C-alpha positions as CSV (number, residue, x, y, z in Angstrom):
1,X,-18.1,13.8,-4.6
2,X,-20.5,16.4,-6.0
3,X,-17.6,18.9,-6.7
4,X,-15.3,16.3,-8.2
5,X,-15.1,16.6,-12.0
6,X,-15.4,13.2,-13.6
7,X,-14.7,12.8,-17.4
8,X,-17.3,11.0,-19.5
9,X,-14.7,8.5,-20.7
10,X,-11.6,7.2,-18.9
11,X,-8.5,9.2,-19.7
12,X,-5.9,6.8,-21.2
13,X,-2.7,6.2,-19.2
14,X,-0.5,3.9,-21.4
15,X,1.0,0.8,-19.9
16,X,4.5,1.9,-20.6
17,X,3.9,4.7,-18.1
18,X,4.3,2.1,-15.4
19,X,8.1,2.1,-16.0
20,X,8.3,5.8,-15.3
21,X,6.2,5.3,-12.1
22,X,8.6,2.7,-10.8
23,X,11.7,4.6,-11.7
24,X,10.5,7.8,-10.0
25,X,9.3,5.9,-6.9
26,X,12.6,4.1,-6.4
27,X,14.6,7.2,-7.3
28,X,13.0,9.3,-4.5
29,X,13.0,6.6,-1.8
30,X,16.4,5.1,-2.5
31,X,17.9,8.5,-3.1
32,X,16.8,9.8,0.3
33,X,17.6,6.6,2.3
34,X,20.8,6.1,0.4
35,X,22.2,9.3,1.6
36,X,21.9,8.2,5.2
37,X,23.4,4.8,4.4
38,X,26.3,5.9,2.2
39,X,27.2,9.1,4.1
40,X,25.4,9.0,7.5
41,X,27.5,11.6,9.2
42,X,27.2,14.0,6.3
43,X,23.5,13.5,5.9
44,X,22.8,13.8,9.7
45,X,24.9,16.9,10.2
46,X,23.4,18.8,7.2
47,X,19.9,17.4,7.0
48,X,19.3,16.2,10.6
49,X,18.9,12.7,12.0
50,X,16.3,10.7,10.1
51,X,13.3,9.8,12.2
52,X,9.6,9.2,11.8
53,X,8.8,12.9,12.0
54,X,11.6,14.1,9.6
55,X,10.3,15.7,6.4
56,X,12.6,13.4,4.4
57,X,11.1,10.4,6.0
58,X,7.7,11.5,4.7
59,X,9.1,12.2,1.3
60,X,10.7,8.7,1.1
61,X,7.4,7.1,2.3
62,X,5.2,9.1,0.0
63,X,7.3,8.3,-3.1
64,X,4.7,5.9,-4.7
65,X,2.0,8.5,-4.2
66,X,4.2,11.4,-5.5
67,X,5.1,9.3,-8.6
68,X,1.4,8.4,-9.1
69,X,0.3,12.0,-8.8
70,X,3.0,13.2,-11.3
71,X,2.0,10.5,-13.8
72,X,-1.7,11.2,-13.5
73,X,-1.3,14.9,-13.8
74,X,0.9,14.4,-16.9
75,X,-1.6,12.3,-18.8
76,X,-4.9,13.6,-17.3
77,X,-4.3,17.2,-16.5
78,X,-6.4,18.9,-13.8
79,X,-9.6,17.0,-14.8
80,X,-7.9,13.6,-14.7
81,X,-6.2,14.4,-11.4
82,X,-9.5,15.3,-9.8
83,X,-11.1,12.1,-11.2
84,X,-8.2,10.0,-9.8
85,X,-8.5,11.6,-6.4
86,X,-12.2,10.8,-6.5
87,X,-11.3,7.1,-6.2
88,X,-10.6,7.8,-2.6
89,X,-14.3,8.3,-2.0
90,X,-15.4,5.1,-3.8
91,X,-16.3,3.2,-0.6
92,X,-18.9,0.7,-1.8
93,X,-17.8,-2.9,-1.8
94,X,-18.5,-6.3,-0.3
95,X,-19.3,-6.1,3.4
96,X,-17.2,-9.3,3.8
97,X,-14.0,-7.3,3.0
98,X,-15.0,-4.6,5.5
99,X,-15.3,-7.2,8.2
100,X,-12.0,-8.7,7.1
101,X,-10.2,-5.4,7.4
102,X,-11.8,-4.2,10.6
103,X,-11.9,-7.5,12.5
104,X,-10.0,-10.2,10.6
105,X,-6.6,-8.4,10.4
106,X,-6.6,-7.5,14.1
107,X,-7.4,-11.1,15.0
108,X,-4.4,-12.3,12.9
109,X,-2.1,-10.0,14.8
110,X,-3.5,-11.0,18.2
111,X,-3.2,-14.7,17.5
112,X,0.4,-14.1,16.1
113,X,1.4,-12.2,19.3
114,X,0.0,-15.0,21.5
115,X,1.9,-17.6,19.5
116,X,5.0,-15.5,20.1
117,X,4.3,-15.4,23.8
118,X,3.4,-11.7,23.7
119,X,0.3,-9.7,24.8
120,X,-3.0,-9.6,23.1
121,X,-2.5,-6.0,22.2
122,X,0.5,-3.7,22.5
123,X,1.1,-2.3,26.0
124,X,0.3,1.4,26.4
125,X,3.2,3.8,26.6
126,X,3.9,5.8,29.8
127,X,2.1,8.7,28.2
128,X,-1.1,6.7,28.1
129,X,-3.7,5.9,25.4
130,X,-3.8,9.4,24.1
131,X,-0.2,9.1,22.8
132,X,-1.1,5.8,21.1
133,X,-4.1,7.4,19.4
134,X,-1.9,10.2,18.2
135,X,0.5,7.7,16.6
136,X,-2.4,5.9,15.1
137,X,-3.6,9.1,13.5
138,X,0.0,9.9,12.3
139,X,0.2,6.4,10.7
140,X,-2.8,7.2,8.5
141,X,-0.7,9.8,6.7
142,X,2.3,7.5,6.2
143,X,2.1,4.0,4.8
144,X,-1.5,4.2,3.6
145,X,-0.7,7.1,1.3
146,X,1.5,4.6,-0.7
147,X,-1.7,3.0,-2.0
148,X,-2.3,5.9,-4.4
149,X,0.7,4.4,-6.3
150,X,0.6,0.7,-5.7
151,X,-3.1,0.2,-6.1
152,X,-4.0,3.5,-7.9
153,X,-1.5,3.1,-10.7
154,X,0.5,-0.2,-10.7
155,X,-2.4,-2.6,-10.0
156,X,-4.8,-1.5,-12.8
157,X,-2.0,-1.3,-15.4
158,X,-0.6,-4.7,-14.5
159,X,-4.1,-6.2,-14.6
160,X,-4.3,-5.2,-18.3
161,X,-1.8,-7.9,-19.0
162,X,-1.9,-10.6,-16.3
163,X,-4.5,-12.0,-13.9
164,X,-5.1,-10.1,-10.6
165,X,-3.3,-12.8,-8.6
166,X,-0.1,-12.3,-10.6
167,X,-0.5,-8.6,-10.7
168,X,-0.6,-8.6,-6.9
169,X,2.4,-10.9,-6.6
170,X,4.5,-8.7,-8.9
171,X,3.6,-5.6,-6.9
172,X,4.4,-7.5,-3.7
173,X,7.9,-8.3,-4.9
174,X,8.5,-4.7,-6.0
175,X,7.0,-3.3,-2.8
176,X,9.3,-5.5,-0.7
177,X,12.4,-4.6,-2.7
178,X,11.5,-0.9,-2.5
179,X,11.8,-1.2,1.3
180,X,15.2,-2.9,1.1
181,X,17.5,0.1,1.9
182,X,15.6,0.6,5.2
183,X,17.1,-2.7,6.4
184,X,20.5,-1.1,6.2
185,X,19.5,2.1,8.0
186,X,20.3,2.0,11.7
187,X,17.7,3.2,14.1
188,X,14.7,1.9,12.1
189,X,12.5,-1.1,13.0
190,X,13.6,-2.7,9.7
191,X,17.2,-2.9,10.9
192,X,16.3,-5.7,13.3
193,X,14.2,-7.7,10.9
194,X,15.0,-10.5,8.5
195,X,14.3,-9.4,4.9
196,X,13.1,-12.7,3.5
197,X,10.0,-13.1,5.8
198,X,9.3,-9.4,5.2
199,X,9.4,-9.9,1.5
200,X,7.1,-12.9,1.8
201,X,4.8,-10.8,3.9
202,X,4.7,-8.0,1.3
203,X,3.8,-10.4,-1.5
204,X,1.1,-11.9,0.7
205,X,-0.4,-8.6,1.6
206,X,-0.3,-7.3,-2.0
207,X,-2.2,-10.5,-3.0
208,X,-4.7,-10.1,-0.1
209,X,-5.5,-6.5,-1.0
210,X,-6.1,-7.3,-4.7
211,X,-9.6,-8.7,-4.4
212,X,-10.5,-5.9,-2.0
213,X,-9.4,-3.4,-4.7
214,X,-11.3,-5.1,-7.5
215,X,-14.4,-5.7,-5.5
216,X,-14.5,-1.9,-4.8
217,X,-14.2,-1.3,-8.6
218,X,-10.9,0.5,-8.1
219,X,-11.9,2.5,-5.0
220,X,-8.9,3.3,-2.8
221,X,-10.6,3.9,0.5
222,X,-10.6,0.2,1.6
223,X,-7.0,-0.5,0.4
224,X,-5.9,2.6,2.5
225,X,-7.7,1.3,5.5
226,X,-6.3,-2.2,5.0
227,X,-2.8,-0.7,4.9
228,X,-3.6,1.4,8.0
229,X,-4.5,-1.7,10.0
230,X,-1.2,-3.3,9.1
231,X,0.7,-0.5,10.9
232,X,-1.8,0.1,13.7
233,X,0.3,0.7,16.9
234,X,-2.4,-1.0,19.0
235,X,-1.4,-4.4,17.6
236,X,1.5,-6.1,19.3
237,X,4.6,-7.2,17.4
238,X,3.8,-10.6,16.1
239,X,6.7,-11.2,13.7
240,X,7.1,-13.7,12.1
241,X,4.0,-15.5,13.2
242,X,1.6,-12.9,11.7
243,X,3.4,-13.3,8.3
244,X,2.8,-17.1,8.2
245,X,-0.8,-16.7,9.4
246,X,-1.4,-14.2,6.7
247,X,0.1,-16.6,4.1
248,X,-2.5,-19.2,5.2
249,X,-5.3,-16.5,5.0
250,X,-4.1,-15.5,1.5
251,X,-4.2,-19.0,0.3
252,X,-7.8,-19.3,1.5
253,X,-8.8,-16.0,0.0
254,X,-7.2,-16.9,-3.4
255,X,-9.0,-20.2,-3.5
256,X,-12.3,-18.7,-2.4
257,X,-12.0,-16.0,-5.1
258,X,-10.3,-18.1,-7.7
259,X,-12.7,-17.1,-10.5
260,X,-11.8,-13.4,-10.2
261,X,-8.2,-13.8,-9.1
262,X,-7.2,-16.1,-11.9
263,X,-9.0,-14.3,-14.7
264,X,-8.9,-10.7,-16.0
265,X,-12.5,-10.4,-17.0
266,X,-13.7,-8.4,-14.0
267,X,-10.3,-6.8,-13.1
268,X,-10.0,-3.0,-12.8
269,X,-7.7,-1.7,-15.5
270,X,-8.3,2.0,-15.5
271,X,-5.9,4.5,-13.8
272,X,-8.1,7.5,-14.3
273,X,-11.8,6.5,-14.2
274,X,-14.5,7.9,-16.3
275,X,-18.1,8.4,-15.3
276,X,-19.4,5.4,-13.3
277,X,-16.1,4.5,-11.7
278,X,-12.9,2.5,-12.5
279,X,-14.4,-0.3,-14.6
280,X,-12.6,-2.7,-16.8
281,X,-11.3,-1.4,-20.2
282,X,-9.8,-2.8,-23.3
283,X,-6.2,-1.7,-23.0
284,X,-3.6,-4.1,-24.5
């Protein structure tokens, strides 16, 4: 982080900027996916079949990050943008959360798969483990990038006004609804899922990552790794059992961290941190 310029004081990003963040995020994703739902033949013939490697798929997935970068650049300029990116390298936090991400999440998926009657881990494809590792690496540059928006912008702004538990729940609802068009897009994994358990899962996951985010004082590294674990191709499909197991885990986590989850005193509320990291501020 030696070459990252960090301002002496946090650069103000007003709370009303959150409206613009959500509007731009939904406009990009729903606009892209909407073309393939409303006019699938036209979109496929002119833009190509949508797939996990299509540039438009990346654009739709990266919408929260794109919206976050645009907002930060508008209010913070080059210096603020560099400071915001510096949150990616804020790795210090409770070792308990590192263990939860690296071991606890995989255990949930394994138990859920066994409850479903499936394997402990996903079977290797015919191409072997190398292909699975390649997909795992690709996943790092898909879903986890969303965290620049959900945790980088939405979480701190919402925590200026409500307790972390409710901020996480609100993001979870919006995060789930943001995925809704994918459930009407043929050829995607979402097309075969039920939306309600998925929505419950998104709310649960957004609540679970909230204490991880605040414990790291606004660092984004651990939330990105948390998201990466959720889409790790080595974990077998455990739907819907993994969702219900995570609901139980979330209840335990909220109860165990009730002092920080139900009060705003130690919540991170800065979007662009000043020197010393993303600490709490006095925004109204």
